[in-house]
C-alpha positions as CSV (number, residue, x, y, z in Angstrom):
1,X,5.0,0.7,-30.7
2,X,7.3,3.1,-32.8
3,X,6.3,6.3,-30.9
4,X,8.3,7.7,-28.3
5,X,6.1,9.5,-25.7
6,X,7.3,11.5,-23.2
7,X,6.3,9.1,-20.5
8,X,4.8,5.6,-19.3
9,X,3.2,5.1,-15.9
10,X,3.8,1.7,-14.6
11,X,1.0,0.9,-12.5
12,X,-2.6,2.2,-12.7
13,X,-3.8,2.2,-9.0
14,X,-4.2,5.6,-7.0
15,X,-0.5,6.6,-7.7
16,X,-0.6,5.7,-11.4
17,X,-4.1,7.8,-12.1
18,X,-2.9,10.8,-10.1
19,X,0.4,11.0,-12.2
20,X,-1.8,10.7,-15.3
21,X,-4.1,13.5,-14.1
22,X,-1.1,16.1,-13.6
23,X,0.6,14.6,-17.1
24,X,-2.6,15.2,-19.0
25,X,-2.7,18.8,-17.1
26,X,0.7,19.8,-18.6
27,X,-0.2,18.3,-22.1
28,X,2.3,15.5,-22.1
29,X,1.9,12.3,-24.6
30,X,1.9,9.5,-22.2
31,X,0.3,5.8,-21.3
32,X,-0.7,3.9,-18.2
33,X,0.3,0.3,-18.2
34,X,-1.7,-1.7,-15.5
35,X,-0.9,-5.3,-15.1
36,X,-4.3,-6.4,-14.1
37,X,-7.8,-6.5,-15.9
38,X,-8.8,-3.7,-14.0
39,X,-6.9,0.0,-13.0
40,X,-7.7,0.0,-9.5
41,X,-4.3,-1.2,-7.8
42,X,-4.6,-3.4,-5.2
43,X,-7.6,-2.7,-3.5
44,X,-9.8,-5.5,-5.1
45,X,-7.3,-7.8,-3.2
46,X,-7.5,-6.2,0.3
47,X,-10.2,-7.7,2.9
48,X,-13.6,-6.6,2.2
49,X,-14.7,-5.0,5.4
50,X,-11.4,-2.6,5.1
51,X,-12.5,0.9,5.9
52,X,-10.3,3.8,4.9
53,X,-8.6,5.6,8.0
54,X,-9.1,8.9,6.7
55,X,-12.8,10.1,6.2
56,X,-13.8,11.0,2.5
57,X,-12.4,14.8,2.8
58,X,-9.0,13.8,3.4
59,X,-9.2,10.5,0.7
60,X,-9.6,12.2,-2.7
61,X,-7.2,12.3,-5.9
62,X,-6.3,15.5,-7.4
63,X,-9.3,17.1,-9.5
64,X,-12.3,15.1,-8.2
65,X,-13.5,14.9,-4.5
66,X,-14.5,11.5,-3.4
67,X,-18.2,11.2,-3.7
68,X,-19.5,10.8,-0.4
69,X,-20.4,12.7,2.9
70,X,-17.2,14.7,4.3
71,X,-17.1,12.5,7.3
72,X,-17.8,9.3,6.1
73,X,-15.3,6.9,6.1
74,X,-15.3,5.2,2.7
75,X,-15.0,1.3,2.5
76,X,-13.2,-0.6,0.2
77,X,-15.4,-0.8,-2.6
78,X,-16.4,2.5,-2.6
79,X,-12.8,3.1,-3.3
80,X,-12.6,0.8,-6.2
81,X,-15.7,2.6,-7.6
82,X,-14.2,5.9,-7.5
83,X,-11.0,4.9,-9.1
84,X,-13.0,3.5,-11.7
85,X,-15.0,6.8,-11.9
86,X,-11.9,8.7,-12.0
87,X,-10.3,7.2,-15.3
88,X,-14.0,7.8,-16.8
89,X,-13.8,11.5,-16.0
90,X,-10.6,12.5,-17.4
91,X,-10.7,9.9,-19.7
92,X,-7.1,8.6,-18.7
93,X,-5.3,6.2,-21.5
94,X,-5.0,3.5,-19.1
95,X,-4.1,-0.1,-21.1
96,X,-4.9,-3.1,-18.5
97,X,-3.3,-6.8,-18.8
98,X,0.0,-5.0,-19.5
99,X,2.1,-6.4,-16.7
100,X,6.0,-5.0,-17.1
101,X,8.7,-7.5,-17.5
102,X,11.7,-5.6,-18.2
103,X,12.8,-2.1,-18.8
104,X,15.9,-1.4,-21.0
105,X,17.7,2.1,-22.1
106,X,18.8,2.5,-25.3
107,X,20.0,6.2,-25.6
108,X,17.9,8.6,-24.0
109,X,14.9,6.6,-24.5
110,X,13.4,3.6,-22.4
111,X,12.1,0.7,-24.2
112,X,9.2,-1.1,-21.9
113,X,8.7,-4.6,-22.5
114,X,5.0,-6.6,-21.2
115,X,4.0,-10.0,-20.5
116,X,1.8,-9.6,-23.8
117,X,4.7,-9.4,-26.0
118,X,4.5,-5.7,-26.7
119,X,7.0,-2.9,-26.2
120,X,6.6,0.7,-25.4
121,X,8.9,3.6,-26.0
122,X,9.5,6.6,-23.5
123,X,11.6,9.6,-22.8
124,X,10.7,9.3,-18.8
125,X,9.2,6.1,-16.8
126,X,7.1,7.2,-13.6
127,X,7.3,4.0,-11.5
128,X,3.6,4.0,-9.7
129,X,3.0,0.4,-8.3
130,X,4.0,0.5,-4.8
131,X,4.8,-2.1,-2.9
132,X,1.2,-3.9,-2.1
133,X,2.0,-6.7,-4.7
134,X,4.6,-8.2,-2.6
135,X,3.2,-9.4,0.8
136,X,5.9,-10.1,3.3
137,X,5.9,-12.8,5.1
138,X,8.7,-14.0,7.9
139,X,10.0,-17.2,8.0
140,X,9.5,-18.9,11.6
141,X,11.4,-21.9,12.9
142,X,9.3,-25.0,12.7
143,X,6.8,-23.3,9.8
144,X,7.2,-26.3,7.3
145,X,6.2,-28.8,9.9
146,X,2.8,-26.6,10.7
147,X,-0.3,-28.8,9.6
148,X,-2.8,-25.7,9.7
149,X,-2.9,-23.1,7.7
150,X,-0.5,-20.1,7.0
151,X,-1.8,-17.0,5.2
152,X,-1.0,-13.6,4.7
153,X,-3.3,-10.5,5.3
154,X,-3.6,-9.9,1.5
155,X,-4.8,-13.3,1.2
156,X,-7.8,-12.7,3.8
157,X,-11.4,-11.6,2.4
158,X,-13.9,-12.2,5.0
159,X,-14.4,-14.1,8.0
160,X,-16.2,-16.9,6.5
161,X,-14.8,-20.7,6.8
162,X,-13.2,-19.0,10.3
163,X,-16.1,-19.9,12.8
164,X,-15.0,-21.7,15.7
165,X,-11.5,-21.7,14.7
166,X,-8.0,-20.9,16.6
167,X,-6.5,-18.3,14.8
168,X,-3.5,-16.4,15.3
169,X,-3.1,-12.9,13.9
170,X,0.3,-12.1,13.8
171,X,1.3,-8.1,13.8
172,X,0.2,-5.0,15.7
173,X,-0.6,-2.5,12.9
174,X,-3.9,-1.3,11.4
175,X,-4.9,-4.2,9.3
176,X,-3.5,-6.8,12.3
177,X,-6.1,-5.1,14.5
178,X,-8.9,-4.5,12.1
179,X,-8.7,-8.2,10.8
180,X,-8.5,-9.9,14.3
181,X,-11.0,-7.7,15.8
182,X,-13.2,-9.1,12.7
183,X,-12.3,-12.4,13.5
184,X,-13.0,-12.2,17.0
185,X,-16.5,-12.3,16.1
186,X,-16.6,-15.9,15.2
187,X,-13.4,-17.7,16.7
188,X,-10.8,-17.6,19.2
189,X,-8.5,-14.7,17.9
190,X,-5.2,-13.6,19.6
191,X,-2.7,-10.8,18.5
192,X,1.0,-12.1,18.3
193,X,2.8,-9.4,18.8
194,X,6.3,-7.7,20.1
195,X,4.8,-4.6,21.7
196,X,1.7,-4.3,22.8
197,X,-1.1,-2.4,20.5
198,X,-0.9,1.1,20.7
199,X,-4.3,3.1,20.1
200,X,-4.6,6.4,18.6
201,X,-8.2,8.2,19.1
202,X,-9.9,8.7,15.5
203,X,-11.3,12.2,16.5
204,X,-9.7,14.5,19.2
205,X,-11.6,17.5,20.0
206,X,-14.8,17.2,17.7
207,X,-12.3,16.8,14.5
208,X,-11.0,13.6,12.7
209,X,-7.3,13.0,13.6
210,X,-6.1,13.7,10.2
211,X,-7.4,17.2,10.4
212,X,-5.0,17.8,12.9
213,X,-2.0,16.3,11.1
214,X,-2.8,18.5,8.5
215,X,-2.9,21.7,10.7
216,X,0.1,20.3,12.7
217,X,1.8,19.8,8.9
218,X,2.6,16.2,9.8
219,X,1.2,15.2,6.5
220,X,3.6,17.1,4.4
221,X,6.6,17.7,6.7
222,X,9.5,15.0,5.4
223,X,9.7,13.1,8.8
224,X,11.4,10.3,6.7
225,X,14.5,12.5,6.8
226,X,15.4,12.0,10.0
227,X,14.3,8.2,10.1
228,X,12.2,9.0,13.4
229,X,8.6,8.1,14.1
230,X,6.3,10.6,14.9
231,X,4.2,9.0,18.2
232,X,0.9,10.7,17.4
233,X,1.3,8.5,13.7
234,X,2.7,5.4,15.1
235,X,-0.1,3.5,16.1
236,X,-3.6,2.3,15.2
237,X,-6.1,4.5,14.8
238,X,-9.1,3.3,16.5
239,X,-12.3,3.0,14.3
240,X,-14.9,2.2,16.9
241,X,-14.7,-0.1,19.8
242,X,-11.3,-1.2,19.5
243,X,-10.0,0.3,22.8
244,X,-12.9,-1.8,24.5
245,X,-12.4,-4.8,22.8
246,X,-8.7,-5.6,23.3
247,X,-9.6,-4.6,27.0
248,X,-11.9,-7.5,27.4
249,X,-9.3,-9.6,25.7
250,X,-11.7,-10.1,22.7
251,X,-9.4,-10.6,20.4
252,X,-6.2,-11.2,23.3
253,X,-2.7,-10.2,23.0
254,X,0.0,-12.2,23.2
255,X,3.9,-11.6,23.1
256,X,5.4,-13.1,19.6
257,X,5.6,-17.2,19.8
258,X,8.9,-18.5,19.3
259,X,8.1,-21.1,16.9
260,X,5.7,-23.7,15.3
261,X,4.8,-27.4,15.6
262,X,2.8,-29.7,13.7
263,X,-0.3,-28.6,15.7
264,X,0.2,-25.3,16.5
265,X,2.8,-22.5,18.0
266,X,5.2,-22.4,20.9
267,X,4.7,-19.4,22.9
268,X,8.1,-17.7,24.7
269,X,7.2,-19.1,28.2
270,X,7.0,-23.0,26.1
271,X,3.4,-23.6,25.9
272,X,2.5,-25.5,23.3
273,X,-1.2,-24.4,21.6
274,X,-3.2,-25.9,18.9
275,X,-3.7,-23.5,16.2
276,X,-6.0,-24.1,13.6
277,X,-4.8,-20.4,11.2
278,X,-2.0,-18.2,11.3
279,X,-2.4,-14.9,9.6
280,X,0.8,-12.7,9.0
281,X,-0.3,-9.1,9.1
282,X,3.3,-8.4,8.6
283,X,3.3,-5.8,5.5
284,X,5.4,-5.7,2.2
285,X,8.2,-5.4,0.6
286,X,9.4,-3.6,-2.5
287,X,9.1,-5.5,-6.0
288,X,10.5,-4.1,-9.3
289,X,12.7,-6.6,-10.7
290,X,11.9,-5.0,-14.3
291,X,14.1,-1.9,-13.1
292,X,17.3,-4.2,-11.8
293,X,18.9,-3.9,-15.5
294,X,19.0,-0.3,-15.8
295,X,20.8,-0.2,-12.4
296,X,17.7,1.7,-10.5
297,X,17.5,-0.4,-7.6
298,X,20.0,-1.2,-4.6
299,X,21.1,-4.9,-3.6
300,X,17.8,-5.4,-1.8
301,X,15.8,-4.2,-4.6
302,X,14.7,-0.9,-3.1
303,X,14.8,2.2,-5.4
304,X,17.5,4.2,-5.3
305,X,15.7,7.6,-5.1
306,X,15.3,10.7,-3.2
307,X,12.1,12.5,-2.9
308,X,10.9,10.0,-5.9
309,X,13.4,11.2,-8.3
310,X,16.0,8.3,-9.1
311,X,19.7,8.9,-8.1
312,X,21.1,6.5,-10.8
313,X,18.7,6.6,-13.4
314,X,18.0,9.8,-15.1
315,X,14.2,9.8,-16.2
316,X,13.0,7.3,-13.8
317,X,10.8,8.7,-11.3
318,X,8.5,7.1,-8.5
319,X,4.8,7.9,-7.1
320,X,3.2,6.0,-4.1
321,X,6.4,4.9,-2.2
322,X,5.6,4.9,1.4
323,X,7.1,7.9,3.0
324,X,8.6,9.0,-0.2
325,X,7.9,12.5,0.8
326,X,5.8,12.3,3.4
327,X,3.4,10.8,6.1
328,X,0.9,10.5,3.6
329,X,2.8,9.6,0.2
330,X,1.2,6.3,-0.1
331,X,-2.1,7.3,0.5
332,X,-5.3,8.4,-1.5
333,X,-4.4,11.8,-0.1
334,X,-0.9,11.9,-0.6
335,X,-0.1,10.4,-3.9
336,X,-1.6,13.7,-5.7
337,X,1.1,16.2,-4.3
338,X,3.8,13.9,-4.8
339,X,2.8,13.2,-8.7
340,X,2.7,17.0,-9.3
341,X,6.2,17.4,-7.6
342,X,7.5,14.2,-9.8
343,X,5.7,15.7,-12.9
344,X,7.4,19.4,-12.4
345,X,10.7,17.6,-12.1
346,X,10.1,15.4,-15.1
347,X,9.4,18.2,-17.2
348,X,12.6,19.9,-16.3
349,X,14.0,16.9,-17.1
350,X,12.3,16.7,-20.8
351,X,13.2,20.3,-21.2
352,X,17.1,19.6,-20.8
């Protein structure tokens, strides 16, 4: 493609679509490149029962409200449908099956190469892929000898095939607890944690927690600059009966095991317990190798950026990074304000 666009958005999930909305609003020429066959981000790869931690009233992209009652907590498939409708509503220029393999900068123009063999040119790039395509699982001593199954939470879909199994879920975050509670209905399940799970009430004084987060300014204040965790935000949101279930040890919590052995895991007290399946709900890591050649990443592969603006490569921007500008940056409700901020920065760059 010989045309030089104003911007190329890499990633067609929520962050990419929000970026497209604001680029379109400013009348810029752009394309959204999505690696998969549909522009719905990582949502199709999450477990089927996943429920948003914020209600519909706080779960919208810019320009289009989530089509559900304000206090409804959307499920995974509802989000997927919403993203598909969002593309249609604004007729966003999305090209699917365009996984980016390399980016080079020639003068003031970026050349973006995709796995399909195509090359696109643009004066700026918004990287909106997030981290959810690169699951992280720690290496535990003896893991290579374990005869059971090891998987990451990103591979978990539903409780089918887990009946009557001995399962250990590693982690203490929202996904770990939600998966463990679901599996505890059909199997003997434990959470392996370094610290006990801390629960946060979903509703406080008749309002959803996110109402108070917004009122208090936690949703936009850049706590990341101070490298401190905010207690009210550092916990698992109780989506129902979590407190009761954990109190009755269904699932139970165990101190993180120290190693594997062929038939199971070894707990800190030295007890060896047979286990069928271990699920690591241990998060994700940055994965933007195509930006390496233009010096946009540090030695660990993390974007060198402040508030979504590259500090090393002019013309590179980000939307959807965790903690990019606020607590909500990587969420449905957070990518819109961040995208608006980035597009304003991008416009200033294009005018210079």
